C-alpha positions, 0 to 999 in steps of 0.5 A: 292435833298432830303435835298433841298426839305425838307428845301424848299430852292429855290436856292438849288432846282435850283442848284441840279435840274440842276446838276441832269439833267446834270448827266442824272437823268430822270424826273421820278427819280426826282419825285421818290426822291420827293415822297420818301422825302415826305414819310420820312417827313410824317413818322417823322411828324406822330412819333412826333404827337404820342409823342405830344398826349402822352405828352398831356395825361401826362400833364393832370394827374399832 
């Protein structure tokens, strides 16, 4: 589910959501997976934003 959410693949979301339901995953567990995925992506975005800021400063002092 996490990969399907990150890649935003509609086909993957459909297939994996159906499989999750068949295996007894609850709506709450599915929501938790979505929130964890969002938090992980946000962390990566923040890390890259900090790197971009540092690189911006470095390019200004050349």
